[in-house]
PQR file with spaces between the fields and no chain letter, atoms N, CA, C, O and H, PARSE charges and radii, in Angstrom:
ATOM       1  N    MET     1      -0.645  -25.790   -0.708 -0.4000 1.5000
ATOM       2  CA   MET     1      -1.803  -26.630   -0.940 -0.0000 2.0000
ATOM       3  C    MET     1      -1.977  -27.556    0.254  0.5500 1.7000
ATOM       4  O    MET     1      -0.996  -27.946    0.887 -0.5500 1.4000
ATOM       5  N    SER     2      -3.208  -27.905    0.561 -0.4000 1.5000
ATOM       6  CA   SER     2      -3.498  -28.792    1.681 -0.0000 2.0000
ATOM       7  C    SER     2      -3.056  -30.212    1.371  0.5500 1.7000
ATOM       8  O    SER     2      -2.938  -30.606    0.210 -0.5500 1.4000
ATOM       9  H    SER     2      -4.005  -27.588    0.047  0.4000 1.0000
ATOM      10  N    ASN     3      -2.815  -30.967    2.423 -0.4000 1.5000
ATOM      11  CA   ASN     3      -2.555  -32.380    2.164 -0.0000 2.0000
ATOM      12  C    ASN     3      -3.892  -33.086    1.964  0.5500 1.7000
ATOM      13  O    ASN     3      -4.945  -32.501    2.220 -0.5500 1.4000
ATOM      14  H    ASN     3      -2.910  -30.648    3.366  0.4000 1.0000
ATOM      15  N    SER     4      -3.861  -34.321    1.514 -0.4000 1.5000
ATOM      16  CA   SER     4      -5.102  -35.014    1.140 -0.0000 2.0000
ATOM      17  C    SER     4      -6.036  -35.242    2.327  0.5500 1.7000
ATOM      18  O    SER     4      -7.241  -35.406    2.135 -0.5500 1.4000
ATOM      19  H    SER     4      -3.006  -34.796    1.306  0.4000 1.0000
ATOM      20  N    ARG     5      -5.516  -35.254    3.520 -0.4000 1.5000
ATOM      21  CA   ARG     5      -6.384  -35.457    4.690 -0.0000 2.0000
ATOM      22  C    ARG     5      -7.170  -34.198    5.060  0.5500 1.7000
ATOM      23  O    ARG     5      -8.275  -34.296    5.595 -0.5500 1.4000
ATOM      24  H    ARG     5      -4.538  -35.121    3.676  0.4000 1.0000
ATOM      25  N    THR     6      -6.617  -33.029    4.784 -0.4000 1.5000
ATOM      26  CA   THR     6      -7.287  -31.788    5.167 -0.0000 2.0000
ATOM      27  C    THR     6      -7.916  -31.056    3.985  0.5500 1.7000
ATOM      28  O    THR     6      -8.629  -30.071    4.180 -0.5500 1.4000
ATOM      29  H    THR     6      -5.720  -32.949    4.349  0.4000 1.0000
ATOM      30  N    ALA     7      -7.662  -31.518    2.774 -0.4000 1.5000
ATOM      31  CA   ALA     7      -8.202  -30.858    1.577 -0.0000 2.0000
ATOM      32  C    ALA     7      -9.712  -31.052    1.500  0.5500 1.7000
ATOM      33  O    ALA     7     -10.246  -32.076    1.927 -0.5500 1.4000
ATOM      34  H    ALA     7      -7.083  -32.317    2.616  0.4000 1.0000
ATOM      35  N    ASP     8     -10.386  -30.052    0.947 -0.4000 1.5000
ATOM      36  CA   ASP     8     -11.819  -30.188    0.696 -0.0000 2.0000
ATOM      37  C    ASP     8     -12.030  -31.308   -0.311  0.5500 1.7000
ATOM      38  O    ASP     8     -11.252  -31.483   -1.249 -0.5500 1.4000
ATOM      39  H    ASP     8      -9.953  -29.221    0.600  0.4000 1.0000
ATOM      40  N    LYS     9     -13.092  -32.053   -0.095 -0.4000 1.5000
ATOM      41  CA   LYS     9     -13.421  -33.138   -1.019 -0.0000 2.0000
ATOM      42  C    LYS     9     -14.793  -32.864   -1.609  0.5500 1.7000
ATOM      43  O    LYS     9     -15.687  -32.348   -0.938 -0.5500 1.4000
ATOM      44  H    LYS     9     -13.724  -31.911    0.666  0.4000 1.0000
ATOM      45  N    PHE    10     -14.943  -33.224   -2.895 -0.4000 1.5000
ATOM      46  CA   PHE    10     -16.178  -32.960   -3.601 -0.0000 2.0000
ATOM      47  C    PHE    10     -16.401  -34.085   -4.599  0.5500 1.7000
ATOM      48  O    PHE    10     -15.528  -34.371   -5.419 -0.5500 1.4000
ATOM      49  H    PHE    10     -14.217  -33.643   -3.441  0.4000 1.0000
ATOM      50  N    VAL    11     -17.541  -34.711   -4.536 -0.4000 1.5000
ATOM      51  CA   VAL    11     -17.854  -35.813   -5.449 -0.0000 2.0000
ATOM      52  C    VAL    11     -18.464  -35.223   -6.718  0.5500 1.7000
ATOM      53  O    VAL    11     -19.355  -34.375   -6.660 -0.5500 1.4000
ATOM      54  H    VAL    11     -18.250  -34.478   -3.869  0.4000 1.0000
ATOM      55  N    VAL    12     -17.968  -35.688   -7.869 -0.4000 1.5000
ATOM      56  CA   VAL    12     -18.471  -35.216   -9.159 -0.0000 2.0000
ATOM      57  C    VAL    12     -18.930  -36.420   -9.963  0.5500 1.7000
ATOM      58  O    VAL    12     -18.227  -37.428  -10.049 -0.5500 1.4000
ATOM      59  H    VAL    12     -17.245  -36.378   -7.917  0.4000 1.0000
ATOM      60  N    ARG    13     -20.119  -36.308  -10.552 -0.4000 1.5000
ATOM      61  CA   ARG    13     -20.597  -37.358  -11.448 -0.0000 2.0000
ATOM      62  C    ARG    13     -20.185  -36.982  -12.865  0.5500 1.7000
ATOM      63  O    ARG    13     -20.551  -35.922  -13.371 -0.5500 1.4000
ATOM      64  H    ARG    13     -20.690  -35.490  -10.482  0.4000 1.0000
ATOM      65  N    LEU    14     -19.424  -37.859  -13.492 -0.4000 1.5000
ATOM      66  CA   LEU    14     -18.900  -37.591  -14.835 -0.0000 2.0000
ATOM      67  C    LEU    14     -19.764  -38.276  -15.887  0.5500 1.7000
ATOM      68  O    LEU    14     -20.235  -39.393  -15.675 -0.5500 1.4000
ATOM      69  H    LEU    14     -19.127  -38.721  -13.081  0.4000 1.0000
ATOM      70  N    PRO    15     -19.969  -37.618  -17.008 -0.5600 1.5000
ATOM      71  CA   PRO    15     -20.686  -38.268  -18.107  0.2800 2.0000
ATOM      72  C    PRO    15     -19.906  -39.487  -18.598  0.5500 1.7000
ATOM      73  O    PRO    15     -18.690  -39.576  -18.432 -0.5500 1.4000
ATOM      74  N    ASP    16     -20.631  -40.416  -19.203 -0.4000 1.5000
ATOM      75  CA   ASP    16     -19.999  -41.616  -19.729 -0.0000 2.0000
ATOM      76  C    ASP    16     -18.827  -41.257  -20.632  0.5500 1.7000
ATOM      77  O    ASP    16     -18.942  -40.396  -21.505 -0.5500 1.4000
ATOM      78  H    ASP    16     -21.620  -40.343  -19.339  0.4000 1.0000
ATOM      79  N    GLY    17     -17.714  -41.916  -20.415 -0.4000 1.5000
ATOM      80  CA   GLY    17     -16.540  -41.745  -21.252 -0.0000 2.0000
ATOM      81  C    GLY    17     -15.583  -40.661  -20.802  0.5500 1.7000
ATOM      82  O    GLY    17     -14.417  -40.672  -21.196 -0.5500 1.4000
ATOM      83  H    GLY    17     -17.621  -42.615  -19.706  0.4000 1.0000
ATOM      84  N    LEU    18     -16.045  -39.722  -19.981 -0.4000 1.5000
ATOM      85  CA   LEU    18     -15.171  -38.612  -19.586 -0.0000 2.0000
ATOM      86  C    LEU    18     -14.068  -39.070  -18.644  0.5500 1.7000
ATOM      87  O    LEU    18     -12.945  -38.570  -18.720 -0.5500 1.4000
ATOM      88  H    LEU    18     -16.992  -39.713  -19.661  0.4000 1.0000
ATOM      89  N    ARG    19     -14.370  -40.008  -17.762 -0.4000 1.5000
ATOM      90  CA   ARG    19     -13.343  -40.501  -16.836 -0.0000 2.0000
ATOM      91  C    ARG    19     -12.154  -41.078  -17.599  0.5500 1.7000
ATOM      92  O    ARG    19     -11.000  -40.807  -17.268 -0.5500 1.4000
ATOM      93  H    ARG    19     -15.282  -40.413  -17.701  0.4000 1.0000
ATOM      94  N    GLY    20     -12.445  -41.860  -18.604 -0.4000 1.5000
ATOM      95  CA   GLY    20     -11.383  -42.452  -19.413 -0.0000 2.0000
ATOM      96  C    GLY    20     -10.563  -41.403  -20.155  0.5500 1.7000
ATOM      97  O    GLY    20      -9.342  -41.516  -20.272 -0.5500 1.4000
ATOM      98  H    GLY    20     -13.382  -42.080  -18.873  0.4000 1.0000
ATOM      99  N    ARG    21     -11.251  -40.387  -20.651 -0.4000 1.5000
ATOM     100  CA   ARG    21     -10.540  -39.306  -21.349 -0.0000 2.0000
ATOM     101  C    ARG    21      -9.639  -38.542  -20.393  0.5500 1.7000
ATOM     102  O    ARG    21      -8.506  -38.204  -20.735 -0.5500 1.4000
ATOM     103  H    ARG    21     -12.242  -40.295  -20.556  0.4000 1.0000
ATOM     104  N    ILE    22     -10.141  -38.273  -19.202 -0.4000 1.5000
ATOM     105  CA   ILE    22      -9.318  -37.585  -18.201 -0.0000 2.0000
ATOM     106  C    ILE    22      -8.123  -38.454  -17.826  0.5500 1.7000
ATOM     107  O    ILE    22      -7.001  -37.961  -17.704 -0.5500 1.4000
ATOM     108  H    ILE    22     -11.061  -38.548  -18.924  0.4000 1.0000
ATOM     109  N    PHE    23      -8.368  -39.733  -17.649 -0.4000 1.5000
ATOM     110  CA   PHE    23      -7.284  -40.653  -17.310 -0.0000 2.0000
ATOM     111  C    PHE    23      -6.182  -40.609  -18.377  0.5500 1.7000
ATOM     112  O    PHE    23      -4.998  -40.516  -18.053 -0.5500 1.4000
ATOM     113  H    PHE    23      -9.279  -40.133  -17.749  0.4000 1.0000
ATOM     114  N    ASP    24      -6.584  -40.677  -19.647 -0.4000 1.5000
ATOM     115  CA   ASP    24      -5.609  -40.673  -20.747 -0.0000 2.0000
ATOM     116  C    ASP    24      -4.815  -39.374  -20.797  0.5500 1.7000
ATOM     117  O    ASP    24      -3.593  -39.394  -20.942 -0.5500 1.4000
ATOM     118  H    ASP    24      -7.546  -40.752  -19.911  0.4000 1.0000
ATOM     119  N    VAL    25      -5.513  -38.241  -20.676 -0.4000 1.5000
ATOM     120  CA   VAL    25      -4.838  -36.942  -20.721 -0.0000 2.0000
ATOM     121  C    VAL    25      -3.905  -36.782  -19.527  0.5500 1.7000
ATOM     122  O    VAL    25      -2.781  -36.300  -19.670 -0.5500 1.4000
ATOM     123  H    VAL    25      -6.506  -38.225  -20.558  0.4000 1.0000
ATOM     124  N    ALA    26      -4.373  -37.185  -18.352 -0.4000 1.5000
ATOM     125  CA   ALA    26      -3.544  -37.081  -17.144 -0.0000 2.0000
ATOM     126  C    ALA    26      -2.283  -37.925  -17.301  0.5500 1.7000
ATOM     127  O    ALA    26      -1.187  -37.488  -16.948 -0.5500 1.4000
ATOM     128  H    ALA    26      -5.286  -37.576  -18.236  0.4000 1.0000
ATOM     129  N    ALA    27      -2.442  -39.116  -17.824 -0.4000 1.5000
ATOM     130  CA   ALA    27      -1.283  -39.990  -18.014 -0.0000 2.0000
ATOM     131  C    ALA    27      -0.294  -39.367  -19.000  0.5500 1.7000
ATOM     132  O    ALA    27       0.917  -39.417  -18.785 -0.5500 1.4000
ATOM     133  H    ALA    27      -3.332  -39.470  -18.110  0.4000 1.0000
ATOM     134  N    SER    28      -0.810  -38.783  -20.075 -0.4000 1.5000
ATOM     135  CA   SER    28       0.098  -38.179  -21.063 -0.0000 2.0000
ATOM     136  C    SER    28       0.797  -36.944  -20.496  0.5500 1.7000
ATOM     137  O    SER    28       1.881  -36.582  -20.954 -0.5500 1.4000
ATOM     138  H    SER    28      -1.794  -38.741  -20.249  0.4000 1.0000
ATOM     139  N    ASN    29       0.189  -36.300  -19.511 -0.4000 1.5000
ATOM     140  CA   ASN    29       0.796  -35.138  -18.854 -0.0000 2.0000
ATOM     141  C    ASN    29       1.553  -35.513  -17.576  0.5500 1.7000
ATOM     142  O    ASN    29       2.036  -34.648  -16.844 -0.5500 1.4000
ATOM     143  H    ASN    29      -0.691  -36.594  -19.140  0.4000 1.0000
ATOM     144  N    ARG    30       1.644  -36.820  -17.327 -0.4000 1.5000
ATOM     145  CA   ARG    30       2.332  -37.341  -16.143 -0.0000 2.0000
ATOM     146  C    ARG    30       1.790  -36.749  -14.848  0.5500 1.7000
ATOM     147  O    ARG    30       2.539  -36.363  -13.951 -0.5500 1.4000
ATOM     148  H    ARG    30       1.252  -37.522  -17.921  0.4000 1.0000
ATOM     149  N    ARG    31       0.432  -36.690  -14.779 -0.4000 1.5000
ATOM     150  CA   ARG    31      -0.247  -36.216  -13.583 -0.0000 2.0000
ATOM     151  C    ARG    31      -1.259  -37.259  -13.151  0.5500 1.7000
ATOM     152  O    ARG    31      -1.673  -38.110  -13.938 -0.5500 1.4000
ATOM     153  H    ARG    31      -0.177  -37.004  -15.507  0.4000 1.0000
ATOM     154  N    SER    32      -1.647  -37.182  -11.894 -0.4000 1.5000
ATOM     155  CA   SER    32      -2.766  -37.991  -11.441 -0.0000 2.0000
ATOM     156  C    SER    32      -4.039  -37.388  -12.031  0.5500 1.7000
ATOM     157  O    SER    32      -4.031  -36.244  -12.485 -0.5500 1.4000
ATOM     158  H    SER    32      -1.311  -36.491  -11.254  0.4000 1.0000
ATOM     159  N    MET    33      -5.112  -38.138  -12.027 -0.4000 1.5000
ATOM     160  CA   MET    33      -6.379  -37.603  -12.516 -0.0000 2.0000
ATOM     161  C    MET    33      -6.787  -36.394  -11.681  0.5500 1.7000
ATOM     162  O    MET    33      -7.259  -35.396  -12.224 -0.5500 1.4000
ATOM     163  H    MET    33      -5.119  -39.067  -11.658  0.4000 1.0000
ATOM     164  N    ASN    34      -6.609  -36.478  -10.375 -0.4000 1.5000
ATOM     165  CA   ASN    34      -6.955  -35.376   -9.492 -0.0000 2.0000
ATOM     166  C    ASN    34      -6.150  -34.126   -9.858  0.5500 1.7000
ATOM     167  O    ASN    34      -6.713  -33.038   -9.974 -0.5500 1.4000
ATOM     168  H    ASN    34      -6.225  -37.289   -9.933  0.4000 1.0000
ATOM     169  N    SER    35      -4.849  -34.280  -10.036 -0.4000 1.5000
ATOM     170  CA   SER    35      -4.006  -33.134  -10.398 -0.0000 2.0000
ATOM     171  C    SER    35      -4.391  -32.564  -11.747  0.5500 1.7000
ATOM     172  O    SER    35      -4.370  -31.347  -11.934 -0.5500 1.4000
ATOM     173  H    SER    35      -4.391  -35.164   -9.941  0.4000 1.0000
ATOM     174  N    GLU    36      -4.739  -33.418  -12.683 -0.4000 1.5000
ATOM     175  CA   GLU    36      -5.155  -32.961  -14.009 -0.0000 2.0000
ATOM     176  C    GLU    36      -6.436  -32.141  -13.913  0.5500 1.7000
ATOM     177  O    GLU    36      -6.539  -31.077  -14.523 -0.5500 1.4000
ATOM     178  H    GLU    36      -4.756  -34.406  -12.531  0.4000 1.0000
ATOM     179  N    ILE    37      -7.400  -32.625  -13.160 -0.4000 1.5000
ATOM     180  CA   ILE    37      -8.672  -31.913  -13.002 -0.0000 2.0000
ATOM     181  C    ILE    37      -8.436  -30.568  -12.325  0.5500 1.7000
ATOM     182  O    ILE    37      -8.976  -29.555  -12.768 -0.5500 1.4000
ATOM     183  H    ILE    37      -7.316  -33.490  -12.664  0.4000 1.0000
ATOM     184  N    ILE    38      -7.645  -30.543  -11.268 -0.4000 1.5000
ATOM     185  CA   ILE    38      -7.352  -29.288  -10.572 -0.0000 2.0000
ATOM     186  C    ILE    38      -6.635  -28.319  -11.505  0.5500 1.7000
ATOM     187  O    ILE    38      -6.972  -27.136  -11.557 -0.5500 1.4000
ATOM     188  H    ILE    38      -7.207  -31.367  -10.908  0.4000 1.0000
ATOM     189  N    HIS    39      -5.653  -28.816  -12.237 -0.4000 1.5000
ATOM     190  CA   HIS    39      -4.911  -27.966  -13.182 -0.0000 2.0000
ATOM     191  C    HIS    39      -5.862  -27.322  -14.186  0.5500 1.7000
ATOM     192  O    HIS    39      -5.777  -26.123  -14.450 -0.5500 1.4000
ATOM     193  H    HIS    39      -5.379  -29.777  -12.196  0.4000 1.0000
ATOM     194  N    ARG    40      -6.753  -28.113  -14.737 -0.4000 1.5000
ATOM     195  CA   ARG    40      -7.662  -27.605  -15.761 -0.0000 2.0000
ATOM     196  C    ARG    40      -8.701  -26.650  -15.183  0.5500 1.7000
ATOM     197  O    ARG    40      -9.062  -25.673  -15.839 -0.5500 1.4000
ATOM     198  H    ARG    40      -6.822  -29.088  -14.522  0.4000 1.0000
ATOM     199  N    LEU    41      -9.181  -26.903  -13.992 -0.4000 1.5000
ATOM     200  CA   LEU    41     -10.117  -25.982  -13.357 -0.0000 2.0000
ATOM     201  C    LEU    41      -9.447  -24.639  -13.074  0.5500 1.7000
ATOM     202  O    LEU    41     -10.007  -23.580  -13.357 -0.5500 1.4000
ATOM     203  H    LEU    41      -8.887  -27.697  -13.458  0.4000 1.0000
ATOM     204  N    GLU    42      -8.241  -24.699  -12.512 -0.4000 1.5000
ATOM     205  CA   GLU    42      -7.515  -23.460  -12.225 -0.0000 2.0000
ATOM     206  C    GLU    42      -7.240  -22.674  -13.501  0.5500 1.7000
ATOM     207  O    GLU    42      -7.370  -21.450  -13.524 -0.5500 1.4000
ATOM     208  H    GLU    42      -7.786  -25.559  -12.282  0.4000 1.0000
ATOM     209  N    ARG    43      -6.860  -23.379  -14.556 -0.4000 1.5000
ATOM     210  CA   ARG    43      -6.562  -22.718  -15.829 -0.0000 2.0000
ATOM     211  C    ARG    43      -7.821  -22.091  -16.424  0.5500 1.7000
ATOM     212  O    ARG    43      -7.765  -20.974  -16.938 -0.5500 1.4000
ATOM     213  H    ARG    43      -6.754  -24.373  -14.537  0.4000 1.0000
ATOM     214  N    SER    44      -8.944  -22.784  -16.364 -0.4000 1.5000
ATOM     215  CA   SER    44     -10.173  -22.228  -16.941 -0.0000 2.0000
ATOM     216  C    SER    44     -10.646  -21.008  -16.159  0.5500 1.7000
ATOM     217  O    SER    44     -11.158  -20.058  -16.752 -0.5500 1.4000
ATOM     218  H    SER    44      -8.989  -23.691  -15.946  0.4000 1.0000
ATOM     219  N    ILE    45     -10.487  -21.021  -14.855 -0.4000 1.5000
ATOM     220  CA   ILE    45     -10.861  -19.859  -14.041 -0.0000 2.0000
ATOM     221  C    ILE    45      -9.940  -18.686  -14.365  0.5500 1.7000
ATOM     222  O    ILE    45     -10.405  -17.555  -14.504 -0.5500 1.4000
ATOM     223  H    ILE    45     -10.072  -21.793  -14.373  0.4000 1.0000
ATOM     224  N    ALA    46      -8.646  -18.945  -14.487 -0.4000 1.5000
ATOM     225  CA   ALA    46      -7.693  -17.878  -14.825 -0.0000 2.0000
ATOM     226  C    ALA    46      -8.018  -17.272  -16.185  0.5500 1.7000
ATOM     227  O    ALA    46      -7.912  -16.058  -16.360 -0.5500 1.4000
ATOM     228  H    ALA    46      -8.268  -19.864  -14.375  0.4000 1.0000
ATOM     229  N    VAL    47      -8.408  -18.088  -17.136 -0.4000 1.5000
ATOM     230  CA   VAL    47      -8.762  -17.594  -18.473 -0.0000 2.0000
ATOM     231  C    VAL    47      -9.997  -16.700  -18.375  0.5500 1.7000
ATOM     232  O    VAL    47     -10.035  -15.641  -19.001 -0.5500 1.4000
ATOM     233  H    VAL    47      -8.495  -19.074  -16.994  0.4000 1.0000
ATOM     234  N    GLU    48     -11.001  -17.103  -17.607 -0.4000 1.5000
ATOM     235  CA   GLU    48     -12.199  -16.282  -17.451 -0.0000 2.0000
ATOM     236  C    GLU    48     -11.880  -14.944  -16.805  0.5500 1.7000
ATOM     237  O    GLU    48     -12.401  -13.911  -17.225 -0.5500 1.4000
ATOM     238  H    GLU    48     -10.970  -17.963  -17.098  0.4000 1.0000
ATOM     239  N    VAL    49     -11.031  -14.954  -15.790 -0.4000 1.5000
ATOM     240  CA   VAL    49     -10.630  -13.708  -15.127 -0.0000 2.0000
ATOM     241  C    VAL    49      -9.929  -12.794  -16.124  0.5500 1.7000
ATOM     242  O    VAL    49     -10.208  -11.595  -16.166 -0.5500 1.4000
ATOM     243  H    VAL    49     -10.607  -15.793  -15.449  0.4000 1.0000
ATOM     244  N    GLU    50      -9.033  -13.340  -16.920 -0.4000 1.5000
ATOM     245  CA   GLU    50      -8.317  -12.547  -17.918 -0.0000 2.0000
ATOM     246  C    GLU    50      -9.274  -12.004  -18.970  0.5500 1.7000
ATOM     247  O    GLU    50      -9.150  -10.847  -19.372 -0.5500 1.4000
ATOM     248  H    GLU    50      -8.806  -14.313  -16.886  0.4000 1.0000
ATOM     249  N    LEU    51     -10.217  -12.807  -19.420 -0.4000 1.5000
ATOM     250  CA   LEU    51     -11.195  -12.335  -20.405 -0.0000 2.0000
ATOM     251  C    LEU    51     -12.035  -11.198  -19.834  0.5500 1.7000
ATOM     252  O    LEU    51     -12.305  -10.220  -20.530 -0.5500 1.4000
ATOM     253  H    LEU    51     -10.317  -13.747  -19.094  0.4000 1.0000
ATOM     254  N    ASP    52     -12.451  -11.316  -18.577 -0.4000 1.5000
ATOM     255  CA   ASP    52     -13.214  -10.241  -17.931 -0.0000 2.0000
ATOM     256  C    ASP    52     -12.380   -8.965  -17.878  0.5500 1.7000
ATOM     257  O    ASP    52     -12.890   -7.873  -18.129 -0.5500 1.4000
ATOM     258  H    ASP    52     -12.232  -12.111  -18.011  0.4000 1.0000
ATOM     259  N    HIS    53     -11.107   -9.106  -17.552 -0.4000 1.5000
ATOM     260  CA   HIS    53     -10.203   -7.960  -17.504 -0.0000 2.0000
ATOM     261  C    HIS    53     -10.088   -7.307  -18.888  0.5500 1.7000
ATOM     262  O    HIS    53     -10.145   -6.083  -19.007 -0.5500 1.4000
ATOM     263  H    HIS    53     -10.693   -9.993  -17.348  0.4000 1.0000
ATOM     264  N    GLN    54      -9.928   -8.115  -19.911 -0.4000 1.5000
ATOM     265  CA   GLN    54      -9.809   -7.584  -21.272 -0.0000 2.0000
ATOM     266  C    GLN    54     -11.102   -6.904  -21.714  0.5500 1.7000
ATOM     267  O    GLN    54     -11.058   -5.854  -22.354 -0.5500 1.4000
ATOM     268  H    GLN    54      -9.881   -9.109  -19.814  0.4000 1.0000
ATOM     269  N    LYS    55     -12.251   -7.491  -21.380 -0.4000 1.5000
ATOM     270  CA   LYS    55     -13.534   -6.863  -21.729 -0.0000 2.0000
ATOM     271  C    LYS    55     -13.676   -5.512  -21.045  0.5500 1.7000
ATOM     272  O    LYS    55     -14.183   -4.561  -21.640 -0.5500 1.4000
ATOM     273  H    LYS    55     -12.286   -8.344  -20.860  0.4000 1.0000
ATOM     274  N    ASN    56     -13.227   -5.425  -19.795 -0.4000 1.5000
ATOM     275  CA   ASN    56     -13.282   -4.164  -19.075 -0.0000 2.0000
ATOM     276  C    ASN    56     -12.385   -3.122  -19.744  0.5500 1.7000
ATOM     277  O    ASN    56     -12.777   -1.965  -19.890 -0.5500 1.4000
ATOM     278  H    ASN    56     -12.815   -6.197  -19.311  0.4000 1.0000
ATOM     279  N    LEU    57     -11.191   -3.529  -20.147 -0.4000 1.5000
ATOM     280  CA   LEU    57     -10.295   -2.609  -20.846 -0.0000 2.0000
ATOM     281  C    LEU    57     -10.898   -2.123  -22.160  0.5500 1.7000
ATOM     282  O    LEU    57     -10.772   -0.948  -22.504 -0.5500 1.4000
ATOM     283  H    LEU    57     -10.872   -4.470  -20.029  0.4000 1.0000
ATOM     284  N    VAL    58     -11.545   -3.010  -22.886 -0.4000 1.5000
ATOM     285  CA   VAL    58     -12.189   -2.623  -24.146 -0.0000 2.0000
ATOM     286  C    VAL    58     -13.290   -1.605  -23.873  0.5500 1.7000
ATOM     287  O    VAL    58     -13.431   -0.636  -24.619 -0.5500 1.4000
ATOM     288  H    VAL    58     -11.648   -3.965  -22.607  0.4000 1.0000
ATOM     289  N    ARG    59     -14.077   -1.813  -22.805 -0.4000 1.5000
ATOM     290  CA   ARG    59     -15.125   -0.846  -22.449 -0.0000 2.0000
ATOM     291  C    ARG    59     -14.516    0.522  -22.132  0.5500 1.7000
ATOM     292  O    ARG    59     -15.016    1.552  -22.584 -0.5500 1.4000
ATOM     293  H    ARG    59     -13.962   -2.600  -22.199  0.4000 1.0000
ATOM     294  N    ILE    60     -13.435    0.521  -21.353 -0.4000 1.5000
ATOM     295  CA   ILE    60     -12.771    1.784  -20.991 -0.0000 2.0000
ATOM     296  C    ILE    60     -12.233    2.484  -22.233  0.5500 1.7000
ATOM     297  O    ILE    60     -12.432    3.686  -22.409 -0.5500 1.4000
ATOM     298  H    ILE    60     -13.029   -0.316  -20.986  0.4000 1.0000
ATOM     299  N    LEU    61     -11.554    1.731  -23.089 -0.4000 1.5000
ATOM     300  CA   LEU    61     -10.986    2.323  -24.308 -0.0000 2.0000
ATOM     301  C    LEU    61     -12.073    2.818  -25.251  0.5500 1.7000
ATOM     302  O    LEU    61     -11.921    3.869  -25.874 -0.5500 1.4000
ATOM     303  H    LEU    61     -11.393    0.755  -22.945  0.4000 1.0000
ATOM     304  N    THR    62     -13.158    2.079  -25.362 -0.4000 1.5000
ATOM     305  CA   THR    62     -14.264    2.491  -26.221 -0.0000 2.0000
ATOM     306  C    THR    62     -14.878    3.786  -25.704  0.5500 1.7000
ATOM     307  O    THR    62     -15.178    4.693  -26.481 -0.5500 1.4000
ATOM     308  H    THR    62     -13.281    1.225  -24.856  0.4000 1.0000
ATOM     309  N    ALA    63     -15.063    3.866  -24.393 -0.4000 1.5000
ATOM     310  CA   ALA    63     -15.607    5.091  -23.801 -0.0000 2.0000
ATOM     311  C    ALA    63     -14.667    6.266  -24.043  0.5500 1.7000
ATOM     312  O    ALA    63     -15.118    7.372  -24.340 -0.5500 1.4000
ATOM     313  H    ALA    63     -14.820    3.129  -23.763  0.4000 1.0000
ATOM     314  N    ARG    64     -13.384    6.034  -23.919 -0.4000 1.5000
ATOM     315  CA   ARG    64     -12.405    7.103  -24.143 -0.0000 2.0000
ATOM     316  C    ARG    64     -12.402    7.545  -25.602  0.5500 1.7000
ATOM     317  O    ARG    64     -12.318    8.739  -25.888 -0.5500 1.4000
ATOM     318  H    ARG    64     -13.019    5.135  -23.677  0.4000 1.0000
ATOM     319  N    LEU    65     -12.492    6.595  -26.521 -0.4000 1.5000
ATOM     320  CA   LEU    65     -12.582    6.939  -27.943 -0.0000 2.0000
ATOM     321  C    LEU    65     -13.828    7.769  -28.222  0.5500 1.7000
ATOM     322  O    LEU    65     -13.769    8.740  -28.976 -0.5500 1.4000
ATOM     323  H    LEU    65     -12.560    5.624  -26.289  0.4000 1.0000
ATOM     324  N    ASP    66     -14.945    7.397  -27.627 -0.4000 1.5000
ATOM     325  CA   ASP    66     -16.172    8.150  -27.798 -0.0000 2.0000
ATOM     326  C    ASP    66     -15.996    9.588  -27.290  0.5500 1.7000
ATOM     327  O    ASP    66     -16.460   10.542  -27.914 -0.5500 1.4000
ATOM     328  H    ASP    66     -14.992    6.608  -27.015  0.4000 1.0000
ATOM     329  N    GLU    67     -15.316    9.720  -26.147 -0.4000 1.5000
ATOM     330  CA   GLU    67     -15.047   11.049  -25.602 -0.0000 2.0000
ATOM     331  C    GLU    67     -14.193   11.868  -26.573  0.5500 1.7000
ATOM     332  O    GLU    67     -14.496   13.030  -26.841 -0.5500 1.4000
ATOM     333  H    GLU    67     -14.939    8.946  -25.639  0.4000 1.0000
ATOM     334  N    LEU    68     -13.140   11.266  -27.092 -0.4000 1.5000
ATOM     335  CA   LEU    68     -12.243   11.967  -27.993 -0.0000 2.0000
ATOM     336  C    LEU    68     -12.936   12.338  -29.303  0.5500 1.7000
ATOM     337  O    LEU    68     -12.720   13.426  -29.836 -0.5500 1.4000
ATOM     338  H    LEU    68     -12.895   10.321  -26.874  0.4000 1.0000
ATOM     339  N    GLU    69     -13.761   11.443  -29.816 -0.4000 1.5000
ATOM     340  CA   GLU    69     -14.488   11.739  -31.042 -0.0000 2.0000
ATOM     341  C    GLU    69     -15.514   12.849  -30.825  0.5500 1.7000
ATOM     342  O    GLU    69     -15.778   13.642  -31.729 -0.5500 1.4000
ATOM     343  H    GLU    69     -13.937   10.559  -29.383  0.4000 1.0000
ATOM     344  N    GLY    70     -16.086   12.904  -29.631 -0.4000 1.5000
ATOM     345  CA   GLY    70     -17.056   13.955  -29.305 -0.0000 2.0000
ATOM     346  C    GLY    70     -16.407   15.311  -29.134  0.5500 1.7000
ATOM     347  O    GLY    70     -17.068   16.343  -29.257 -0.5500 1.4000
ATOM     348  H    GLY    70     -15.872   12.261  -28.897  0.4000 1.0000
ATOM     349  N    ALA    71     -15.106   15.312  -28.848 -0.4000 1.5000
ATOM     350  CA   ALA    71     -14.386   16.567  -28.640 -0.0000 2.0000
ATOM     351  C    ALA    71     -13.972   17.226  -29.944  0.5500 1.7000
ATOM     352  O    ALA    71     -13.479   18.354  -29.920 -0.5500 1.4000
ATOM     353  H    ALA    71     -14.569   14.474  -28.748  0.4000 1.0000
ATOM     354  N    LYS    72     -14.152   16.575  -31.069 -0.4000 1.5000
ATOM     355  CA   LYS    72     -13.726   17.113  -32.373 -0.0000 2.0000
ATOM     356  C    LYS    72     -14.598   18.261  -32.795  0.5500 1.7000
ATOM     357  O    LYS    72     -14.389   18.836  -33.863 -0.5500 1.4000
ATOM     358  H    LYS    72     -14.552   15.659  -31.089  0.4000 1.0000
């Protein structure tokens, strides 16, 4: 990971109350707010990638089942 001087920076406008919620969750997880936000973004992206993979597998399996049922 980059150090803070070379890392990309991005300003985000948070809805009212969200900053405090992030602060509380980060504190309970013993992370900085920045680390908490990065952790959650990375986790949500990983979940989406996994869901896409699972949907693709379901499509493949469904197509294969259709093939097998058509062969009867």
